[in-house]
Each structure stands twice: as C-alpha cells, then as structure tokens.
N, C-alpha and C positions, 0 to 999 in steps of 0.2 A: 488979449483974451481971444480964444477961438470963437469964431462966430457960430450962431445956431445952424447956419447952412452946412458948415463942416460936420457938425454932429449929425444932422439929418442925413447928409450924403453918406457918412460913414455907416450910420444905422441901416440905410437902404442897401448899401453894397453888402453889408454883413447879412442882411435878410435874404437878399438874392443869392449870395454865395452858399448860405446854409440850405436854401431850397434846391439849388443845383446839386449840392453835395448829397442831399437826401435822394434826389433822382438818380444820381450816379451810383449811390449805394444800392438802390433797388436794381438798377441795371447790372451792377457787378454781381449781385446775388443770383440774378437770372443767368448770367454768364457762367457763374460757378456751378449752378445746378445743371446747366446744359453740358458743361465740361465733365462733371461727375457722371451724368447719364451717358455721355459719349464714351467715357472710359469703361463704364460698366457694360455698355453694349458691346464694345470691342472685346472685353474679356469674355463675355458670355458667348459671342460669336466664335472666338478662338477656341473656347472650351468645347462648344458644340461641334466645331469642325474636327477637333482632336478626337472627341468621342466617336464621331462618325467614322473617322479613319481607323481608329483602333478596332472597331467592330467589323468593318467591311474589308480590312486588309486580308483576313483569312479567306474571304470569298475568292480572291485571285488564286490563292494556293489550291483551293478546292476545285475551281474551274480549270486550273492546269491539270489536276488529276483527272477531271472529267474529259479534257481534251485527250489525255493519254489513253483513257479508257475507250473513247470513241475511235481513236486511231487503231486500237487493237480489237475492233469489232465487238466491243462490249465484253471481252473476255480478259479481264484484268487478273492475272495470276498473283498469288501471294508474294512470290519473289519480286515481281515487277512493281507491285504496290509498295512493298517494303523499300525497294531501291529508290522509288520516287520520293517517299517521305524522307529517307536518309539523305537525299540530295538537297533537301531544304534545311536551312538553319532555323528551326522553329523558334527558339528563344529570342533571337534577334529580329527575324522577319515578322513573327507573329506573336508578340508578348501576350501571355495569358492562355495561349493555345496549348493543350496537353498532348495533342496528336491529331492525326487524320484517320478517319475510319470510313467503313462502307456498310450500309444497312440494306438488307434484302427483304422483300415482302414474301411471306410464307403463309399459305393457307393452313388451317388446323389439320385438315385431312392429309396434307403433304408433309407434315412436320417430321415424322420418323424417317421418311425417304430423304428429306432434305439434310437431316443430320448425318445419315449414312453417306450421302454424296460428299459432304464436307470432309468427313473422315477419310474417304477414299482419295480426295484431292489434296492430300498433304497436310491434313490437320487431324491426326488420330485422337487427340485429346479434346476435340471440339464437343461442346454440349450447350444446350439452350437452357437458360434459367430466367427467373423473374417473369414467367409467362403471365399475361393479362387475360381477362375474360373475353376481350374482343377478338374477332376474326375478320381479316387476317392479322398475323403477327408481323412485327417489323424487327428482324433479328440482326444484331451487329455481327457480321461474318469476318470483318477485317478491321484491325485497329493497330496503328503503329505510332510511336514505338510501343511494342507489346508489353515490355517490362513495366512501363509506367501506367498502362491501361488494361492490365490483365483482368481486373474485376468487370470491365465493360464488355469483354469478348464473350459473345453468345447471349447477351442480355436481350430480352424482348423490349425494345424501346417503346412499342405501342402499348405496353402494359401500364404505363403512366399516362393519365389523362392530359397532362400538360404537354408531354412529349408527343403524344398521339395527335393532339390538335394541331401542333406545329408541323408534324410530318404530313398530315392530310392537306394543310394549307399550302405547303411547299409543292406537293405533288399536283394539286389542282391549279395552282397559279403558275408553275414553271419557274418561279423566281427563288432566289436565296431567301431563307426564312429563319428568323431567330425565335427560339422558344421563350415562353415566360420563364421567370427565375425557377431553377430546379436545383436539387442537390445531386452533384455528380458522384457516381460510385467510386471513381478513382481519386476524388479529392479527400485526402486524409483529414483536412480541417473541417469537412462537412459544411463549408460555407455556401454562399449563393453562387450559382453558375448558370450558364446557358449552353444550348446546343445550336450551332449554326448549320443549317441544312441546305444542300444544293441537290435538286433532283437530277437524275440521269435517265434519259430515255433511249429507246432503241435507235440505232443508226446515228446517235449523237445529236438529234435535233428535236425541237419542241413541236409536238403534233398539232397544237392549236387550242382545242377545247378541253375542259376538265375531264370529260369522259374519255376522250382520246388519250389524254395524258395518263390517266389511270391504267388504261389498257396497254400503253407502250412503255410503262415504267420498268426500268432495269433495277433500280435501287436508288439510294440516296447517299451521297458523300456527306460526311459531317465532321465538324470539329468541336470538341468539348472546350468551353471557355470558362475559366475560373475568374469570377468577377473581381476578387481582390487583386489578382495578378494583372488582369486586363486593365483595370482603372488605376493601378499604382502610379502615382506621380501626376495624374491628370489635372489635379486641382492645385498643384504647387504654385504655379504662377499667379493664378487668380485669387488664392486664399488670403493673400495679404491685403487685398482690396475689398473682397466680397465674402459674405456669408453665403454658402451654397448648399443646395440639397438636390441630388439627382435621384429620380424615381422611375420605375418602369411599370407599365400597366400589366396586371396579372390576368389570369384566365377568367376570374370572376368580375373583372371590370375595374377593380380598385388599383391604386398606385402603391407599389411597395418600394421603400427606400433602398438604394444601392450604396450611396455614400453621402456624407454631409460634413461640412466644416463650419465652425463657429469661432470667430475672432482668430482665424489662422490655424486652429487646432481641429484635427479630425474627430468625429463622434463615432461611437459604436452604433450598430444598427438598431439596438434597443433604444438608444437616446434619439437617433434620427427619426424613429417612428412618431415621436411626439413633438418633433421640432417643426415650428411654423414660422414663416418669414413674411406673412402677409402684412403685418403692422410695422415692419422694419423700414428704415429710410430707403427711398428709391426702390422699393420692392417690385419685382416683376417676375412673371412666370412664362416660360417658353416651352411649347410642346413640339416635338419633331419625331419622325419615324425613321427607324433604321432596320432594314431587312424584314419589313412587315411587322415590327414591334414598336409600339408607341412609348416614347420616353418624355419625361417632364423635368425641366431644369428650373428651379426656383433660386433667385439671386437677390441680394440686398446688400447695401454698403455696410461694412463693419463699423463699429462705433468709432474706432480710431480714424478710419477713412472718412466717415461722415463729419467728424470734428475737423479733420484737416481740410476737406474739400468744401464743406458748407458752413461749419460753425464760425470760422474766422473770415469768411468771404465778405469783403466790403468794409471790414473794420479799419484796415489801413487807409482805404479811400475816404471813409467817414472822418477819421481823425485828420488825414491830410487835407480834405476839403474844408473841414471846420477851421483848421489852422490857416489854410489859404484864404478862406473868407475873412478871417480875423485880420490877416496880413493886409488884404485888400482894403478892409475898412480903415485900418491904421494908416495905410498908404493914402487913402482919400483924405483922412483926417490931416495927415502931415502935408498933403498938397496945399491945404489951406494955409499952412505955416511957411511953406517954401517950395517954389517950383523946381529949383535945382535938385533939392533932396528928393523930391517926388520923381523927377526924371531918372535919377540914378537907380532908385529902387525899382522903377518900372523896367529899366534895362536888366537888372539882376533877375527879376521875376520872369522876364521874357526868356532868359537863358534856361531858368529852371523849367518853365513851361515847355520849352522846346525838347528838353531831355525827357520830361514826363510824357510828351506826345510820342517820342520815339519808343519809349517803353510800352506805352499803351498800344501802339500799332503792332507790337510783337508779343502781347501778353500771354498768348496760349503756348508759347515755347519758352525754353530756358534762354535767358539773355544775360550776358555779362559784359562789362566794359573794363578795359585794361588801360594802363598807361603805356608809354612808349617802351618801357622795359618789360611789358607784357604781364605786369602784376595787376591783380584784380582790384578795381576801385569801387565797383558797384555790381550787384546781382539783383535780378527780379525774383518774384515769388515762384515763377515757373522753374527757375533754376533750383530753388529749394525743394519744390515738389519732386523734381526729376532726380536730383542727386543727393538730397537729404541734408545738405550743408546750409546753415543759416548765414545771413549776410556777414555777421561778425566773425564767423569761422572761415569765410572765403576771402574777405578783403585783405590785401597785402600779400597774397600767395600767388605762385605761378599756376595756371590751369593744369599744366602737365604734371607737377608734383602732387596736385590735389586729386586729379581724376584719372591719371594714366593707370591702366591695368597691366599686370604681367603678360597678358595675352594680346595687348595692343600691338598692331603691326608696326615694327620700328621704321619701315620705309615710309609709311603714311605719316607717322609722327614727324619724321625728319623733313618731309615735304612741307608740312604746315609750318615748322619752325623756320625753314629757309625762306618761305614766302613772307612771313611776318618780319624777319630780319631785314628783308629787302623793302619793307614798307608796303607790301602787296597783300591783296585779299586772296582767299582760296575757298574752295567748296569740296568737301570730301566726306566719306563715311568712316567713323572711327569707333573702336570698341573702348568704352570708358567704364570705370568702376565707381559705384555709388558709395555713400558713407557706410551703409550696412554690408558692404562687400559684394554686392551683386554686380555682374557685368552686363552692361546695356549697350546696344548698338545705337549710335547717335549720328544723325545727319548734321554736320557742322558747316556753317557758313561764316567766314571771317571777313569783316569789312574794315578798312582803315578809316580813322576819324581825323579830320584836318581842321585846323584853326582858320579864322577868317583870312589870314594871310597865306593860307595854303600849307602851313607847316604841320607835319604829322604830330598829333598829340595823344594818340592811343588807338585802340581797336575795339570794335563791337563784335561780339561772337554770339551767334544765334544757333541754338541746338534743338533738334526735333528727335523724339524717341522713335526709332524705327526697329526696335527689337522684335516686335510681333511680325513685322513684314519680313525681316531677315529669317526668322524662324520658319515662317510659312514657305519662304523661298527655298530654304534648306530642305524642308520636308518634301517640297515638290521636286527638287533636284534628286533627293534620295529615292523617291518613288519612281521618277523617270529612269534613274540608273538601275533600280531593281528590275523594272520592266525590260530594259535593254539587256541586262544580264540574263534574265530568264529567256529572252528571245535568242540571244547569241549562244548561250551555254546550255540550252535544253538538250536532253539526250536524244535529239533527232534533228534532222535538217529541215528548217522552215524556208520556204521560198515562194515567190510569185512569178508567173509567166504571163505574157500578153497573148493576144489572139494568134500570133505567129509562133508561139512556143518559146520566145526568147525571155531570158531572165529579166525581171523588173526589180527584184529584191532577193537577197539570200542571206542567211545568218552565218555566223563564224564557223559553226561546225560543218555546214554544207561546203563552205570554201575550203576547209581542211580536207574533207573527203575528195573534192575535185582537184586539190592541189593548185588552185588558181587564186588570184586576187579578184576583188569585186570589179575593178576597172576592166579586167580581161573578160568578164562575163556579162555584165549588165548591158542589155541592148545589143549584144553581139551573138551570143550562142544561147542554147537552152539545154535542158537535161537530156534531150534526145541525142545530142552530140557526144554524150559520155556513156551511151548504152552500146551493147554489142549489136551486130547486124540483126539478129533475131529480135532483140529488145527494141530496136528502132522500128522494125516492121510492126510489132505489137503497139508501140507508142503511137504510130500514125493512125492505126485503127481506133485505139482508145481515146486519143485526143479529140478526134472529130466527134465521137459519141459524147465525150465529156462536155464540149462546148454546147451541145444540144441539150443534154439532160441535166447538167449542172452539178454532177456528183460522181465520183469514182472512189473505190476503196479496195485495199488489199491487192493491188496490182504488184507483181513481183518482177524485178529486172536485175540483170548483172550490171553494176555500175563500175566503170573503169576510169580511175583518176588519171590526171595528166602524167604522173610518175609510173603508171602501169599497175597500181594497186587495185585489185578487183574485190568488190564486196557485193553481197546479195542484199537488195533493199526492197522494202514494201512501201508502196506509194498510195497515198490517199489525198483527195483534193475536193474542194467545193468551189463553185464559180461565183463571180461577182458581175452583175449585169447593171446597165444603166436604166433609166426610166423607160426607155423605148425597147428594152429587152435585148440590147446588144451586149455581147461579151466584152468585159473590160479587162479582167485579170483573174487569176486563180489564187486560192489560198491552199497551198500544198504543203504536205509534210512527208518526209521519208524516214523510215526506221531501218537501222542496220540489223538485218535478220540473218547475217552470214552464219553465225553459230547455230541459230534455230534451223536454218536450211540444212546445214551439215548434219545436225542431229536427226532431222526429219529423214534425210537420205539414209543415214545409218539405221534408223528405226525401220525404214522400209526394207532395207537389206536384211536386217535382223528378223523381220517378220517372215521374209521369204526363207531365211535359213531355219527359223523355228518351224515353219510349215513343213519343210523338207524333213526336219528331225522328227516331227510328230507323225509323219506318214511313213516312218521307217518300217521296213518289212521284218527287221530283226528284233526290235524292242517294242514290247507292248506298253502302252501308256494309258493310265486311267485316272480320272478325278473322282474322289469319293466324298460324299457329304452324308453324315450319319451312316457311314459304311455301305452306302448305295452308290451305284455308278451314275454320275451326272454327265460324263463325257468319256469317250475312249476312242482309240484309233483302230484301224483295221487289223493291225498286227496282233492286238489282244484277242480279237475274235478268231483269227486263224490259229493262234497259239492254243486256245481252249476248244476249238472245233465248233464255234457258234456261227450262225448266219448273221448277215449285216443287220445291225440295229437290235439284235436279240438280247444283248446284254445291257442296253440303255435302261436305267432305272432298276436293274436287278440288284438284289443284295449280294454283297461280296461273299456271304456265307456259302453260297452254292458252289464256289470254286475251291472250298477246303474239303479235305477227306472226311472230316466229321466235325460235329459241333464242339467237341473238346479242343481240337487244334485251333478252330476259329476263335474261341473265347480266350485260349492261352495266348494266341498271337495279339489279340486286342489288349490284354493286360500288360503285355511286355512292350508293345510298340507305342501306344497312344499317349501314355504319360510322358514319354521322351519327346514325342512330337509337340505336345502342348507346351513343353518347356522351351521350345524353340530349337531343339536339336534335330538331327537327321537319324533315321533308323534304317539299317540294312541287315538282311539275313538271307539264308537259303532255306526254302520251305517246300515240302511236298504238297502239291495241289492236284485237284481233280478236274479232268476234262469233261466235256458234255457226255462222252460215251462211257464215262466211269473210270477210264484209265488214269493212272497217276503219273505225274511228271514232276521233275525237280525244277524249281524256279528260284532265280536270284532276284530278290526284291529290294528296292531302295525307295524310301518315301520321305516327304517333308510336308509340313503344314504351310499352306499359302498364307502370307501375311494379310491381315485385314479381311479375310474371307469368311469369318465366322465358323472356323473349324474345318473348312474344306482341305482335303489332303490330296497330294499328287504322288502317284506311284509309277515306277518304271520297273518292268518285269522282263527277265531274259530266261528263255528255256535252256537249262543246263543239264537236261536229262542225259544227253550223250556224253557230256564231259564227266558227269557223275559216274556213269557206267564205266567209262574209260579209267576214271580214277580208282574205282573198285577193282578193276582188272589189274591195274598197275600195282595196287596195294597187295592184292593176292599174289601176284608174281614175285613181289619183293619179299614176301613173308612165307611162302610155301615152296616146297620142292616141286620142280617141274615134272619129274617122272612119277612120283608116288602120290602127289597132292598133299603130303603130310607137311606140318609146320617145319620150316628150316631153322638154321642156327639162330637167326635174328629173332624170330617169333618165340623160339624156345627160351632165349635169354630173357625176353620180356616177361614171359609167363613164370620163369623161375624167380625173377625179382618180385613179381606179385605174390608168389607162393611164400617167399621169405617174409614179406611185409605182413601177409595174413597170418602166418604162423606166429610171428612175434606179437601180434595183437591178441590172438586167441589162446596162445600157449600150446597149440597142437604141434605135431611133428609131421614130416613127410619124407618120402623116399625118392631117390634118384638112381635109376638103373641104366648102366652103359652097356650096350649089347653089340657084339661083333659076330658076323655069320661065319661058320666053319664050313669049308668045302665050296665056297662061292667061286673061288678062283678056278677050280677044276671045271665047274659048269661053264664059265666063260670060255676057258680054253677048249673044252670039248664041244660045246653046242653053239658057241658064238655069243657076241654081246647082246644080240636081240633076246636070246634065251635068258641071259643074265638080267636084262631089264624086266622080263616077265617074272623072274624069280623075285626081284626087288619089289615089284608091284604087289605080288601075292603076299610077300612077307609083311609089307606095309598094311595091306588090307586085313590080314589076320591079327596083327598087333592092335589095329584100331578097333576091330570087332571084339577083342578080349578086354578092353578097358572100360572103366566107368565113365560117366559123363563129366566128372570133375577132373579126370586124368588127361594127360597129354602124351602123345608119342610123336617124335620128330626124327627126321633123317638128317644126319650131319654131313653125309657124303659117302660115296663108295658103298660098303656094306655095313656102315656103322649107324646104329639107331640109339636113341635115348628115350627112356620112359620116365615121366614125372607122375608120381602117385601122391595125390593130395585129396583131403587131409587124412590124418590117422591119429588115433589116440596113443598107439604104441608101435614100435618098430616091427613087431611080429605081424601086424595086420597086412603088411605088403607081401608076405610070403605066399598066400593063396593066389593072389593076382599074378605074381611072377610065375608061379607053377603053371597056371592056366596058359600064360603066354608061351612058355617054353614047350608045353605040350602041343600047342597049336603049331609052333614052328617045326616041330619034329615030324609032322605029317608030310607025306610025299606031295610033290607038286607036279601036276601034269602040264607039260608045255603045249603050245599051240600045234607043234608037229607031232604030238602024240606021245613023246618021250616023257618018262617020269624021272624026276630028280629029287634029291633030299638034301637038306642043309641042317646044320646044327647051329648052336649059338653059345658063345662064351659071355658071361654076364658079370658085371661088377656093380656093387651096390654101395650107395652112400646115404646116410640119414642126417636130417636137420633136427636139432642143432649139434648132435654128437660129433659128426664128421666135418663140420664146417658151418660157418654162418654167412658165407658169401657165395655167389654163383661160381666164381673161379675155384674156390676151395672145394666145393661139392663136386664140380665136374672133374677136378684133378683127382680127388679121392676115388670117385667111381671109375675113372679111367685106369688108375693104378690097380684097383681091385680086379678089373676085367682082365688086364694083362697077367696078373698073378694067377688067376683061375685058368687062363688059357695055357700058361706054361705048366700048370699043375695038371692039366687035362680035365679040369672040372668045367661043367657048363653052368653051374649055379653058384651063387655066393651065399654064404651063411648069414642069416639075419642075427641081430643082437638084441 
C-alpha cells in the first residue's frame, strides 16, 4: 500500500503545479494582449505613414512647379505650365490627383480688366464663374490637364467658405495647406475631395510675416484630390486585423468620416457616420495633422482577430500546465513505489521541459522543428498565426512545398537548401506564401539540432515577419528614386558651385549640355569655363556680387559645350552660407532659352521692319474704332492734306465725299470684316481742301481688339487718270474724238440687246464722203484732217443724245440711231445730217471746200440680228447708192 506521505506529496505537487499554471496563464494573457497591441500599433503607424505620404506627395509636384515659376521670374506661361504638368505621370506619381492648377488673387474692381488680359494672353474663351461675395476673388487661371478639369477653369475658389479659409491659411502661413472636405466640380461622382494649396510669392521666397506674405502673393498652385481615389487600397493590409475609421476635421470643428472598414469590409460614408469603435476590443484613437488639416484614426481589433489573439491565449498553457502538474503529482506518487521508474520519468520530462523552454524563448516568432530530411515535426502558435497552418496541417511536410511562393527568389531558396543538406545553419530573408495566398517577407534563421553524441537529428527554423519593413524600405527607395529622377531629368540644368566657382554637383541634363562626365567637372572647372569671352567677363562681375547678396536671376549667357554646341541659357541662383555668414555653395539652375532668344531677336527685327513699314511715305495706315481714328501714320495726313495730329480721334466720315458714300461703304465693308474676312475696294475720297482723290483701300478687323479695324490706303488718282486716258485712246478716234470701231461694236451689241428686250427697232447708217480725195490732193492732208474734224463735229451736233456716230477710218463714218418705233423715224435725222454735210467748209487757210456723202442704211431686225449682218448690209447699201449716184438710201 502507498503511504500517506506519497499521497500528501503528490497533492502538494499538484497544488503547486496548478498555482504555477494559473500564474503562467495570467502571464501568457498579458503577453498576448501586449502582442495584439503591438501588432495594432504597427498597423496604425503604417497606415498613418501611408496616409501622410499619399497626401503630401503632390506637394513635391506643386513645389517643383513653384520652382519652375520662380526660375521664370513669376511669369509662367500657359504652354510652359502645360509642358510641366505633361512631364509628370500624375496617375502613378500622385494617385488621386486630378491635375495641377494655378489660382490668382483678383480684386472686384479689377475683374473685368483681368478677364480681358487673360483673353489677350492666349485664352480667348476664358471667363470667371462661381463668383462669391467676398473681395478679393481667387480665380483659377490655369488647370492641366484641361480636358479633365474644364469645369474648374475660371472658377472663383474664394466663393466657397471652405476653400477660402484654406486659401487664406496657406497665404498667411506660407506652408502647403489642405482644405476641409469639399465637392470638386470636376469629380463626376460628386464625392468628397480636397484641394492641396501651395502659395507662391514674388521672387520665389517667403517674405516672413502674414502681412508681407499677403502683399507679395503671386498666386497659389493647387492640386484637386479625389478622396476615394487618394485613399484607394490604403486599408487593405490593416483591414484583416483591425476595424478602422478615418475622419477629418471640418470647418465647423466636427470630424467627418472619409473611410471605414468593419470585419475587413468597407462601409459607405452614410454607415461610417454612425460607426463607433470606442467599446471594441483594444480600441484606440490617434490624431495627426497633414498640411495644416487635422485627421483622426480610430482602430480596434476585429472580432476574428480578437478571438485569435486574445480569446485562446493561455488555453494551451493552462491545459499543458494542468497536465504537467498532474504528471508531476503522479510522478511523485510513483516515486514512492519505485526509484528507478521515477528516475526514468524524470529524464523524459527533463527532455520535454528542455524543448518547451526552447519554444518559450522564441514564442513571439514562428518556430518549426524538422527532422534530418527537413520534414516538419513540430510548429508553435507563432507559426500558425503567421502562416495560417495548424500543427496537423504542417507536420510531415517540407517547409518549401508548404510555404514557397511563385515569387520566391530561386537563388535564395537554393542557398538555404544547400546549407541544410550540408548540416549547416543559415540566415536570410525569404518571400513566403501564407495559407490564404498572401505573400510575406520573412527573416529566416535555420539552426541545426544535434543529439548528445553530436549527431545531427534535425533543424530548428525561426521566422520573423518583416513585410512591413520591406514595404517601407521599397517606398523609401521609390521616393528616393523619384527625387533623383526629378533632379536628373528636370527640363533644366541644376548644379552647385563652391566659392571658387567650381562645380560641386550637377544633374544629368547639365552634363549632357556640357558634353562631359561628372568626373571631368566636379572640383575641376565651373560654368565660367563654358561661356564665351563676353560671358566670362559678365560672370566674373556677377559672381562676386552673387556671393555678397546671395541671389541672382535672369542672367543670360551663351553656353558652349565640349563638342562646340552653343545654346543661350538663363541662369538663376541662391547662396548657402554657414552660421558665420561665409559662402558655402550655390543652388543654381539654368534654362535653355535658345529658342526664346532667337524668337526675341526675330521679334525685335520684326518690330523695326514694322516700324519702317508704318512710317512709309507711300501708304497711309489708320486704325479705326467705331469708325474713328485711334492711330495713323504721317503718310495718311500728307495724303489728305492735314497737319500732324489733326486726324487723331476724327471721324472717318469727314474723308468721304458725302454721307451717302460713307454709309454705303459701311454697309458693304463691315459685315465682311466682322466675319473674319478682308475687304478691298477703290473709293473716291475728299481731301481737307475739298478736292477728290481716288484711293485704293484694304482693311481687316484686328483679332481680340473689340472691333478695331486696320486700313491701308494708297492714292491712285494719277493711275486712275491715266487709266481713263488710256481707255479713251483705246475707244475713240484720235483725230475727230468720235467713238472708234471698238466702241461702236460695243454700243451696237447693247442696242441689239435693248431692242430684243423692248421690241423696238433701230437703224444703222454707213456713210462715205464724196470728193474727199480731191481735197487731200489739192489742199494737202492737213486740210483733209480739218475736213474730217468738221464732218465729225457736224454729225455729232445733228444727233440725239441716245444716238452714236463713229469714224471707222479714212472718210468712212457710221451712225447708230436708237431707239425707234418704226423704220421711217430715222429719215428726218438722216436728212438733217446730210444737209449739214452739204454745207461748205472753210479751211484755216481761208479756202472753201465742199463734200458730199453716200449713205447706206440697215434696220434691226429686218436687215439682220447681229452686228456683222447689220454692218455688212449697210455697207452694201452704201456702195449700191454710190454706184447709182445717190447720196441717200430709201427707208422701208
């Protein structure tokens, strides 16, 4: 029989074991709680860091634009701003950013002039909308890409109290500022958004005090941020562990929710408004500030995470401790029965306790033990928490086939396999996959396990989750690479020089311009060595001044690269001094302005050419607004006989012959000009002395001038007179002044057309002088010319106003009698003409001569319907009468 002492000793050991187990369970609960809180804090810190990065990354893009604006003396053109924005990959560099824009402060009194100036400067469609009651206004003058942000172009951002408060805060503080939640006009979903504002001051520097900042303000660069796009994916990592709620303080002091998750699922904003985490397990609230805006992040363990981390903590230890206590009690009891058996049991328990001690020393990490063939024989709870596999799922399997990810580096996996095959340990970082398919970075340490005799009997593998650290490292590497890319590939040369003017640093574009490597430049030469002789002289003067004053800008030089390529550059720099005020280095930037310089020279030459053209002595030039002169050159005054300045402001009406011609010209010309066309005509106009001149006029409406027109006038009076003389010489007989054959043919065609329309008739008489040859032979050709002039004058005097008499040549004349109702109406006129020709003619020498005439007559339409037919008929009738000795032709 077992003695009472054995029972008492067993009971005492059992009591002590249970007490120790209870203490261990309490200790384990505290450890679990600390581990849960540690994981929660890490996730919250990671999420907060991610949120800060997402919101502040666009600040670097805006500050880059501010640097570009400062380098261009505050005159950032629309093409330059568009080129800067297009040089950035907005979706990948700044998720959630819809674009970059520029806001300018405009007083109410200056609003109309400001709009006109914007339209003159390349934005003819610019208009201001959404005006608020406050003065001044803050108007968006540039926003790129314009296609995605057209609704925001021209909007008064100060018209909204939330936007206005953030704008004034940014201007007074000089710092990047985030608005309270607003609805962005360019967001089709009309969700929550923000405006990130960066003030820009004159000369590119912060004046110091709020009053000075408001006075020196050039405007504000800004980026519209869409909250859903900005925060997309931010909570993916933490949502499996924590319930989250992110809020932002509004203008009225309350916190408005931005996003929330519950048990890994996102909530709508309406659900998030009533969502509270204060009573949840491990609940905590963190407040932080980003760009002047206060955010609050509430976090608590999800139900699943709480059960996993807290609900079962200590259960295994409690059961194990109770069992161990029971085993110890039994052991003590059995000791009373037999020492040998007790000693063997003590040795077995010592081995178990040693293994438990090893596990306990690494309980915060994933621990697994394998046999010599690397098959898993045991895993701890940390392994299950990290990878999701329970002990029965892992035991008997190779770690590689259980945990290896398709993205695992094969070289790293091979190195670990070779080390274990050689019976050696190793330490490395490995990408491994959890049971739910997530890839995690794990710091893996493998240690070989040996038996008492030194023989290898397995391996112990300890793994630590370093996914968060690797992610932060990748983000830091990416940010560093982005900054380096921005520095090297900016559209300008960045560099620094020391007090001797030698390069200390230069970016990749600068090296390309100079055609050198960094090793050839740093500490050896400076920018002066690549300037022309004139540029070197200017650099020496400006560099000494720069080291004293600390700033230069807009200096222009011709930069000659190592390969001889020359470019025009604009240089700006600021100085860096030590605490004692000694010059340390420069911060310098060069812009390639070769094309700008070339265009500037061309514009200067064009200005000179235009000035010479405007001062031309031949062409009068005038600008009219509301048909009044607002500018003219001297040639216009000389053309119209006015003194200098006398026509300025005068109405154009005083240059026209009468009001009717002035009004007719306006009705004809100005609709064509307003339609964008050009108008040209020849017009009679009046000089100051009342005389009329012929003017060739050409005009055009100046674009964007509000109806102002430009006219060029050339005096063509002389050419008009010459034209009239040439026309008369071409159509009239030089001796008698009567119409010649050409003019007769034209009038005969007109008579035919008129007769056909009205149904009238007309007559054509062909006349040949009798006795003219004897006068030429007797008295000479001068006498013959006198006779022809007299005959022409008598024929012209005997006709009606509607009739025509023409000389065909020699002594042949044709008379066109129009119109008539009947052929007989021509007879009285012909009789009168023949009677006039039969009268004697007194020559200049006093002699008297006489001529007769033979006449042939044709009627339209009876004798022909064409000019040739009528002329032929009249000619034949004249010859028939001449042969018959008759002077007259019978009418029909």
